[in-house]
N, C-alpha and C positions, 0 to 999 in steps of 0.2 A: 545311502539313497538320498537322492536330492528333495529338499522338503519345498515345500510351495514356495515358499519365500525366496528357495534358491532359485528358480527356474524364471526362462523368460516371463515377460508379464505381457501373455498372450492366451487366445482362448484354443485349447486342443479337444478337435471335438465334441467342442460343445462345456468345455469343465473350464470354467475362468480358473487359470493358475495362479492368476497376480492377487488372489483374493486373502490378504492377510490370514496368516495362521495363528489362531490365537489359544490354539492346545497344542503345541507341537508333539508334548508326548504323547496326547492320545492319537496324533496322528501316525505319532511310529509305531505304537503298541496295533495299530489295522496291517500298517504296513509290513510288518514284520509277520503279522497273522497270516498274512497272503505269503509272503514268502515260503511261511514253514510252510503253508498248504501245498506249494509249487513243489518244495524240494520234497516233499514225503510224501506225496500224493500222486503228483506228476500235476501239466500242463492241464491234463482235458479235464479232472476233477476241479482244479480250482477254477477253469471255466463255469462249470457248471455250478460249484456255489457264488460268484461272481452274478450270476447271469439272476440266481435265485433271487438275492441280498438286491438286485437292482428291478425284480419283480415285487419284494417285499416292499422298497422304497416308492414303487408306485401307486401300490392299495396304500401305504399311509397318505398319498398326496407331497410324496416328495417330489420336487421337479427336477428327474432326472431326462438327460437329451434322451431323445427316440435313437433307438438303433437302427442302422440301415438295414442290415438285414439281420435273419436269423439261421437259425442250421436248417440244414436240407432233408426237411421234415415235415409231416403234414402243422399246419398251426391249430387246429382244433384236435384237440388229446380224441381220444378211442374215447375216453369218458364221460366228454362233452357230447358226444355226437346224440342228436333227436332221434328218438323215434321214426325210422322211417313208415310212412300211415301208405306208402303203396306196396301192391303185390309183386314182389319181386319175380317170379317166375314168370306171371303175364308180361311182366314188361320187357324180359329178358326175349321172350319171344316174339314182342310186336318189332322190338329194337333188329332183330334177327332179319324179320322179312323186311323192314325197312334198308336195312347195312344191304340187304340181295337184291333187292328191287332199284336201288341206285345202280349199282356198279353193274347192275343187269340193261339199265338204261342207256350207262355211258357205253357200254360193251357193243349192245346195238347199234348206236349211235356211229359205229368205226365200221356200220357192215360193206363189203363194194356197192362203189358207187355213192355213197352216201360221206363218210369220213370226215365229219362235222368237229369231233374230237370232244371233250369234256375233261373233268376230272374223280377222280374218286379216290385220291388217298386222303385230300381233306377230313370231307367227310366220316371214311371211315376212323381218322382218329378221336373226330369229336363228337361221334355220333350220341355215346351216351348223355354228352355233354346237353345234348338238345333234347334226347328223348326226358329227361329230368324235368328241364323245364318244359315241355309241352304236356309232360301230364301230370305236373303238379304248382307250377308258377306263373306261367306266363296267362296272363289276363285277352280275354276275346272285348270283341264289342257290343256283342248283345245285349250289355244293361243301356245300353244309349250313352254311352261315354267313350272316352276315346280309349281304352284298354291300355293296355303296358303298349311300350313302342319297344319294336324289338330290330337289332340291324344285326343283321344275319351274314356271317363270312359271307362275301359271295363266292369264293370256290367248294361252297358246301351245296349249293344251291341243289344239285343232283337229289339229296337226302329228302330236302322240303320237301321235294317234289314226288320221292315215294313214298315219305306219309302222308302225302294229302292223296296220293293215288288208293293207298288201304282204306283211309276215309270218304273215297267214292267220291271227293273233291275233283281228281284227275283223271280220265280214262287213260286204259292201254294205247286207247290211238293217240293220247295226246305224251304219255311219255314216246313211241319212237318218232314223236315229232318233236324232239327235242334240239334244239339249236336249227328248226328250219322253219323259219316263224312264217317263210311267205310259200315256201313250197308247197309247202303243208295247211298252210292258213284254211279253217280259220282254228286248226287244233296245234299250232306252235309253242313251243314254250321255250321261253327267253334265255339263253347261255347262263345268266346271271341275275339276281334283283335287280330286275327295271320294270319299274312302276308305270313308265309311260307305254312301256310293250304290254304289259301286262296290268294294267291300272284297277283290278278291281283283286288281284292276290297282292302282289308284293306294296310293299309300303314305301321302302327306303334304298335307294341306288347305294352299294358298296364296295364293289368290286375295283374300284382305282384304290389303291391301296391308301390308306391312311386317313383320309376321309372318312369313314365310316368312324371310329373314334371322335375326330374332332365332331363330325354333326352330332354325335349322340351325346356329347356333353352340351353343346349348345340346344339338341331337343330338349334334356333334363332342366335347364335353364330356362328355355322358354314354358316350360312346363309351368314352373312356378313364377314367372311371369302372367298369363292370364289367370293365373290363380290369384295374387296379389291384386292384379288392376279388376278382378272382376268379370274377367270377358267367360270364364271358363272354368268348371270345378275338377281339378284334376289329380286333387290328391290322393285318389288311388291308384295314376297310373306311376308304373317303376318303368325305368329304362333299360335296358338290357344291349349290350355291344358285343356279338362275339367277333375276336379279333386271332390274329395271327402271331406268334412271338417272332417272325420276322417281319412282319407288317410291322412292328413297333420302333422298327428304324427309321422309318419316314419319319421325317419332324415332325407332320400337322397329327400324329398319332401322339404325342406325348407335349407338344409345344403349349396346347392348355391345360394341362393338369390342374395348373395353380388355379385358376376359375372356376373348376368343382370345387376344389377344394375350400377356396377363398370361401365363395356360396353356400357351402355347406350342402353340395346336393345329395343329400343323403336317398335318391330319389332314383340311383342311378348307379347299375353296375356293368363292369368291363368282366367280362369273362374270355383270356388270352387264353388260346388251345396252346401249350408247351410245348408239341411236338420234338421239336428241338433241330426242325428243319424249315429251310428255305427251301427257294423251288429247287435250286440246282444241291445245296448241300446243308451241312451244318448249320443252325443262325450261329453258334459261339461253339466250336471245335475246341478250341483251349480253354473255355471259359463255363462260366454256368449263367443262362439267359435268365431264369428265374430270379438268380439271386440278384443280378444283374436288374431286371425290370421291379425286383422286389424293392431296392434301395430307391431306383427311381421315383416310384408312388411315393413310399415315406416320406422319401425329401420333400416331395411336393404335397402333403398333409393328406392324402388316402389312409381308410383303412385296407390291409391287406392281411387274406387270407389263402397260404400256399395249402395248394393240394396235389402232395407229391407221390405219395405212393397208396397203396391200396389195400386193402383188411390181410392181406396174407403177409404182408410187411407185420404188423401188430405184436404179434409173439415175436417175432425176434427183434422187434426194438427194445419190448418188457426186459428181455433179458439183457439189456445194454447199459450195464450198472456203470461200469464206469468212461463210457459215452466214443468207445474204440468205434462202432457202428455207426455214429453219427459222424465221429470223423472221416471214418472213407465217405461215404454218402458226401460230407463236406468238401472233399480233396479229392474226389474225380470227374474229369472233364465231362462236359455235353458228350463231347465228340466220342469216348472211351462207352459214357451208355448207349450211344446210337447203339454203336459194335456188339455191346450187350443183347442188343433186340433182336439181331438178325444170327447170335452165335447159340449154342447150345448148353444145357445146363452143367454140362463137365465143365464146359469151358467156364464159366460163368464161376462155378465152384472155384478153378484153381485160379483164376485171375482177378476175381473179386475177392472173395473170401480165403482165398490162399497164402495169402502171405504174412499172414497174423496168427497166431495160436486162438487167441478168444475168438475172431473170426472162425474159422474152422470148428470150433467146438460147437457153433451157433447152431450149425448148417448136416452137423456129423448125422445127425437123424432124420432128417431130409433128403429124398430121392431126387437125382439131377431132373427126372419129371417136374417134381415141386419147384424146385432153386429155376427153372426155366420160368415158371409164372408166375414170378411172384411181381408181382404187375405194377404200374402205373393206376395214380390216382384220380385220374381222368375218365376210365372206365368202369370207376365201382362206383353204383347206384346210390348206397346208401353214404355216401360218404360225398359225392356229390349235392345230395340231398342236403347233410347237413351244411355244409358251405354255402348253398343259395338260401339256407334257412337265415343261416347266421347273417348274410347280407342282407337279406331283408328286417331286420331285426335291427340290425346297426341305426343307428343315430346320430347328425350330427356332421359325417361325412360320405363322399363318397366310397365304392367299396369296388375293390379290382380281387379276382379270385383266380389265381396263376394255377392253371392245373396241366400237370405231366401227363401228354397222352403217348402213342406213338402210332408216325404217319402210315397211313394203309394199314392199322389195325385189322384182324382179324381177315387179310387178303390173301394171305401165304408169304410162304419163304422168298416169294420173288419180287414181293411190296414191300412188305414192313421193312422197315426203317432204311430201305435201298433210297443212295444220293438217287436216283433217277425217279423213284416214286410219283412224285407229282405231275410228269408229264407221260407217265402209263396209263393208257386208254383201253387196253382189251387186255383181255381176259383167255389164257388158250382153255382147250377142252381138259385140261390134267388141272388148272387154275381154278375153271368153276369147279372139277372137284370139291378138290380140297377146300374150296370155300363154303359148299354146300355142307359139306360135312359138319365142317366146325360148325356151323349157324344150324344143322340140323334141318334144313330145308326139306321136304318130301318130295322130292322131284326125282327121276328114275336117269340111271346114264344115259337111256338111248335118247331121250329129251334133251342133254346136253350135247351127243355127237351126232345128232340131226338137224343140219339149219340153226339157230338163232336161240340163246338159250332162252328158257322162258320167265315171264316175270310169275311170281309168285303172292294168290293172295288166299287166306283160309278160309273164307268165306263173309257175306255179310253179317250172316248169324252166326259167324264163331262167337268163340269168347272172351279172347282175344281182342276183335273188333268191338263188340261192343265195351269191352274196358274203356279203348279208345274213346268211345262216343260220349260216353258218361261223363271221363275226366275233363275231358272239353265241353260237355253241357256245366258241369261245376264250373269252369274258370271262365264263363261269361263268354262259349264261342269259340269256332276254328281260327286257327293263326296258321301263317300270315292272311290278314285279309285288307284288304284297301277299303273303305265303306267313306259315301262322301254325304253327308246330311244337309251340308250349307244349303243357306237359302240364298237368292237374290239380293243382295242388299238394295235399297232404297237410296238414291243415290242424289246428291244435291243437282238441282234443274241450272240452267245458262245463270240467273241470278248469284250462285255464287261465285261466277267467274267473271262477272261484268267488270269490277274494275281492276282485275291485271289485263282486260283488252281495252282500256282508258288510254294505257301508254300510261308512260312515266312525265308527261308535259316539259318543263322546263329541268326535270330532274335527270340525271344522269344516272342510270343505275346498269348494273351488269346483269347477263338473264339468267346468273346464279339468284341473286337480289329478288327479281322478276318470279322467279319459282318460290323463293321463300315467302315471300307476299301471298302467294296464291296457297300454299300449305298451311300457311297460317290459317286465312280465311275459312280452309276447308279442315282443319282440325277443330272448328268453332263449330262444324254441322251436327247438329243434334240428331240425326241418324247414324252417321259414320263416323266421326269426329273421334271419338275414341279408340277406333279399328286404326286406324295408324299408327305405325312404328319407326320413327324416326331415327335410323341407323349412321353413327359416323365412326370412323377410328379416330379419333379423338383432335378431330377438325371441326367440329361445331364454329369454331369463332371463326376459323380462317373462312368457311363456307358463309357468317353472317348469321347463322342460326341460335346463336348465343340469344338471342330477343325471346325463345322459346325456352331459354332456362325456369322463368320465375313463373309461368303458367304449365306449364307441361312438366317440367321437374324431370331428372336423371335418373332413371332406375338402379335400386339398391335395394337387395333386402334387408340391410341393414341400420338403413336413413343413413342420414347425416349427424356422425356422433362428434362434429366439432364444429367450431364458430368459422364460417368461409372466412378468406381473410377478403373477400370483396362483400361482406351480407350490405354493407351500403349501398352500394352503388344501387341502379336499377336492374341489371342486368346480373345479376348475383350467382355466383353457381351454386345450384342447388340438388340435392340429393335425397331422395323419397322412395320408401320402401313400394308405394303407389306410382309412381315416376310412369312417365310414358318414353321417354328418348332411352336408349338404349347405348350407353356410351363405353364401347370393347377395348376401347385402349389402343394403344398403335400396333392392331394385329388386325388387316384384312382380311387376312383368312377366319378368323374368330367373328369378323363381321361378318362376312358373306356366310358362314353356317348360322348365323341369328339371322340372315334376313332366307335362308332356305327353312328353316324352321319357321318362322313366321308366316311366310308363304304357303305354306303348303299346311297353315293350322285349317284351312278350312276342310280337308279331309281329314288330319291326324284327331282332333274335335270337332269338328264342325261348324267352326265358329272363325268366319275366313279376318284375317289382318292382313292389312295393306300394308306392305314393309318400303319404306322410303331411305334407300341406301346410297349414301351420297359419299364421294370419294375421289382421290385427286383420280381424273382419268385415264393415266399410265400407271394407276398402282390397281387399276381393274381387273377389265381382261388379259391384261399383259400377266400381271400378278399370279391371282386365280383364278385362271380362266377354266383350271378344271372343274373347279368348285360349282362356275357356272351351268358347265357342260352337267354336273352333280344336279344344280337347280332345276334344269332343263327335264331332265329325267325324272326327276319327284315330283313334275306337273307344280311347280310353285308357281308363284303369282306376285308380281309386284314390279315396285318403282326403281330404276338402278340407274346413279346421277353421278355421270361423270362429268366433276366440274373441274374447272382452271383448266378448262378442255385447250385443244390445240398446239402447235407444234412453235407458234409465238407471241402465244396470247400469255403466258406466266414464264414469258424467256427470263427474265432476271435472275428466275431458279434452277434455268443450265439444262444440260442434257440430259438428265434422268428425270425429270419432271416435262420433258419435252413431248407430249403425245401428240405424234400425228398420223395413227394407224389404229386409235383401237377399234374405229366403224370397219374396218378390214377383220378385227380378229374377232369383234362380233356378227358380221357376216358370217361366220362359220358354224353358228349356234342356228339352229332350224327353229328354239322357240322363240330369238329374240326378233323383237322390233324397233326399231334403233330408228332415232331423230337426231337432226341435229339443229334445231331452230336459231332465228334470226335474234325474235322479237317476243314480248310478254304474251301477244294475244297469240302468235302461235302456239308457247308454250300451252296458254290456256285451251286452245281447241284437242291440243295431242293428250293432255292429262285427262279431261273429260273423257275424251273417246277413247283412252287406256282404263278408266275406272267403269266405263258400259261395256268393254270387250273382256275385261278381265273378273268383275264383279257384278255385272248384272245377267238378264236372262241370256241363257245357253251361251256360259261362259267358259271362256278358251285357256289353255293350258298354256298361256304366253306370257314373258315377260318384257316389259319395254327398260330401252337403254335409251338415255336422252343428256346427248351433253352439253354442258352449258359454262360462261364463261366469267371472268374476274375482270373482262375489260368491261369502265362505263360508257354507256353510251343513251342517246335519249332514243328512247322507244315509241314509235308512232301511235296515235290510237289505229285501233281497228277500221280498216278503211270500207265504207259502206259496200254491201253487195261483195263482200268478202269470200274468195274460191275456197271455202272451208274443204270443198271437197282434195281441192288443188294440196291444202297444208299437208291433208292425211294420208294423202297416198303419194306426197311426196315432192311436188312441182308445183308453181303456181306464179305467173308473173305479181309482180309486188309492183313494178313502177315500169311503166311508159314512158319510152321517148320521147319527147315534145320538140329537139330541134332538132338542125339537122336533117344531111339526106339521104345516106347511104346509108343502111339498114345494117344491123348488127344484134346479137344478141349474149348478153353474159348473165349467165347461171352461178349462181354463189350460195352457199352455206353456210349459218351461223355467225360468226363474228366477221366472216369476208363478206357480209351486204353491206355495210356499211363504205367498205372498199368499192366495193360494183358498183356501188351510188356516187361516188365520188368519182369515179373515173367514166361513168352514163356521162357526168357535167364536163368534164377535159374535155372528150369525143366530142360531143356536142360542141362546146366555145372554142377549141383547136382545133378538129379536125373535120366540121362537117357532119359526123358520124351521129347517125339516129341509133342509140343504144335502148333497149328496152334490158330491163334487169327483173332476172325472175330469182325466187329463193326456193332454195333445191333442199326443204326442211327433209329428205333421206334421201339420200343417195340410193340404201339399200332396201327401202322397200321400192323404188323405180327398178330397182333389176331384180327385185325375186318377184314383183309383176309381172316383168317381160320372159322372166323365165319359166313361169305357168303357162302364160301365153304361147308361147315357142312348144312347150310339153302338149299340148292340147291339142295344136296346129299339128306336130307331127303324128299325134297317133287319132289324129280324124280330118285326114286330108277331102274326103268327101264332104266337109262342111263348109259355110264359108269359113275365112281364116280369120281370125281374134287380131287384131293390132295394141303392140304393148301402149301403155299407158301415155310412158314419154314422148313412144312418136307421136301418139294423137295430139297432145299437147302441143308439140312443138311445128307440127304438118305446115301452118301457117305461119311459123315468124322465119322473115325475109333474113340473110346476109349468116353471115359464120356462127358458131355458135361459141364460146369461150368460157369454159368452168373454171372455176376458181372457190378455194375454198384453205385454210390452214389445216388441212391435213395432206399427207401424200399424193403426189396425183391418183394412185391407183385406188383411191376412193372416188370417186367420180368418173374415174375410166370406168368403171363397173358398166356403165349405162352407152358408152361409147357406142356400139356395134348398131342400139335403136335409135342413135340421133340419127333425124334425116339431116341430108346437106354435111357441110366440113363441121366438125371438132375438132377441139382443141383445149386441154386444160392445163394449168397452173399448178403450182404443187408444191410444199416444203418437202421435199424429199433432202436423207441426207438426216444426221446425227441436227439436234438442237445446239444450241450454246445459252451462255450467259452476255446480254449485250438490252440494248434499248429495243422495242415492240418495235420502232420505225429502221435500224439499223436491221433486224434480225430479216423483216419482210422483205427489205431490199436487197436481201442479201438471198433468199429464194426466189426472189423477183413476182412475189406474191402482191405487192401495194396497189394503190389506185392508178400510180403512173405505170407500174409493170402490168396491169390491166389492160393499159390503154396499148400499150407497144404491143403483147400480145392480139388485141382484137385488129389491130394495124397491119398486125402479121399475116395475119388471115386474109383478110382484105387485099391487101399486096398480093397474095398468090392466086388470087379473083379474077386480079388486074383492077381490081375497084379504086387500088390509088397507086401513084407508083411508087414504087423500092425505095427510093428517095427519103420517103417519110421516115422511114424505119429508124437512119440513122441520122437524120434530126430529131426524132424523139429520142432518142439515147442519150444526146448530147443535151436536147434542153433538161430534161428531167434530172442528169446527170446519173443514170440508171448503173453505170459501172463500177459507182463510187457509194461503198456502203455508207461512209461516214455524211454523204449527203442530203440523205434522206431527215427529214422532220423524224425527232425521236417521238414523238407522241404522248402519249398518258403515261406515266410510270408504270412499269408493266412487273418490278423485281420482286415484289411481297404476294404472298401465297394469302 
């Protein structure tokens, strides 16, 4: 065997083989000993010896690399299991009743004429995992704090409802209204955890798989952040996330594990229900998902607890002196274990234990029925309790519990472990009878044979129900439960917004900078300043927010343990354990998770936070749109800033940075209030109103999306008698035409307003057209208003018909209306049918590209000269000017030549 000095100088498995060997003879003695152990006692014995050596090395604090995976047995040895404080017999009765009612609820929801579906197999597999948590670990909110935050697996919701029914939190009428939220209102129950639909019950929406684990990590991190900054005492709160092994295939599920480990979030526990099945079949038929996940979590720095087998395996494993049983467990793939879950004890005896004399001997005294009931650890209350207690006691790392279960457990042979079990929603009479017998539910055959199967409640005064109430009282109240204890904030008055409303004078600044200046002023406010939570994906400097570094500082629980390279500069990079800014790295998904956790802190902990999430507009609703939907469902509030907005404003960056459609994507989310302001004073009005609506009296469950640009312009001061209502509702006349005779109207938003002003001047001086310029601060809000008006008129034909705001606003405006923006035409076209008279739009339809701003705008025909042509074209259609003027304009402004456009200010830098 080659010695260390003879090998290639690389690191293999964490072992540095290039380190010089200062005592080759001693090394050779150790290697010879290992060879002898392998030759004389076999590989299994040698492996055992090596593992014991590694264990002893760690005890002696020898820096041995972490193993990526361990044997396919329980992490916690039987001798190390703590005393189980519960009454297992009573808890089994409670769980059986819960199992029954969950399955019956879904089965009844499939009754003729309803057929709304549901899932029962997921909860059947995870019922014990939840029950131990409910009885012994999950803290409620009755003590006045946030309690624990529990992310329930979405498909397990029937079990949570069934338990709430036993506790008289839900009625039988409500169970029968499962998935019938409107037709059975006000008794309807949502299909999955939906706080927006059940705001007093659910806290966290989780069924968009992958977002639950991501949200849990950032919730645990937000708890630490709030405590570090003195906003709330979250020291008692623990975050529990219940996940599926198939769900862990989602990139979001594993994408931020390193953050949880890096920040030592020992207030976080993942419980992965490893029932070895996805929706359609095995998670890893030829592999072992628990071993794979163990490697991934260990590699990311998590504490891993495997809960593989129940107590019936303990005597067998105690006999396994040479490791043959462990080797068999290690080498059997998941697909085969699923087969064992559906087969007989005789089959398991033959195919699992039968190929080795030592294995056969272990079970020779067991009946086939005993072998059949060798169970999975995720169904054993005592072993689950041991795992949970160990997770809560562990310090310095987040913990993941990998618990093996059987999908469809206790539901009978037609459900348990079957590939199709996830989609099975209805139990036959024979299924119900077998299920009843297995759970010892006192319901007669005739009740199952006539009509719908009944729910079971042992009675309010029964021993098991009283036990449930006592356990929840001891743990601080019922869960899940969403409680909003927050109070309206004392918001700044008009004075705080005055500097922004003064404009920029002779200085040219982008709307991004106008917003940042306003934010800095608001963060100084003595009442709400500390509640702002700036969030950015490694782009603070891009957005001009590095000016906040010295004062607000970047949150880092470890502080800044190095000398910053720019420490001598005024705007030096500064980290602090009490920092206010969240710098989540290049992860829009992580930033959005922080946004959601901060935006819902008013309910989670009773302390409102005001998140300000700033990102490249292209990488917001497009990249993390599912999370914005999650944010809406979680009733989170805050400001979302789509910076470097528009298809041509950041055009030097090219196609994938060229956002021309985020307002359309935002319009699909009913909780979003979206604006595209042009000037600082508009931003001031929007932010002030947003704070009022989200954090003042009668706060609304909405969040604001505002697009801001990186193109410097001179911002005018707020006009006297400004149309503040128009700014907030989406449209106001910014500048009336004062020259020309032929009337026309130009509607523009955001960065396009200056183009419209230039077009107004050209039209007056060269074409005798008197055009008014309107600032359309929100195409989306104009549309939302019009839709509400139409809905009202549709349902109230006998009343006076209402008129949409946009129609009212433009009613007296003469001439054609031409809309322009740095968005695709579909954005301003949202209001087309409600605009009186002729309406046409110009927009940046198509892919973006890298070039000058001027060239890009000429290419898309949205620059000032193209707006002139657009207005003239509509006037020609109305017979107000001769059509020959159109060709004249095209030739005069060289509109067919992209290179002829004024390149404008530089636009390539982010």
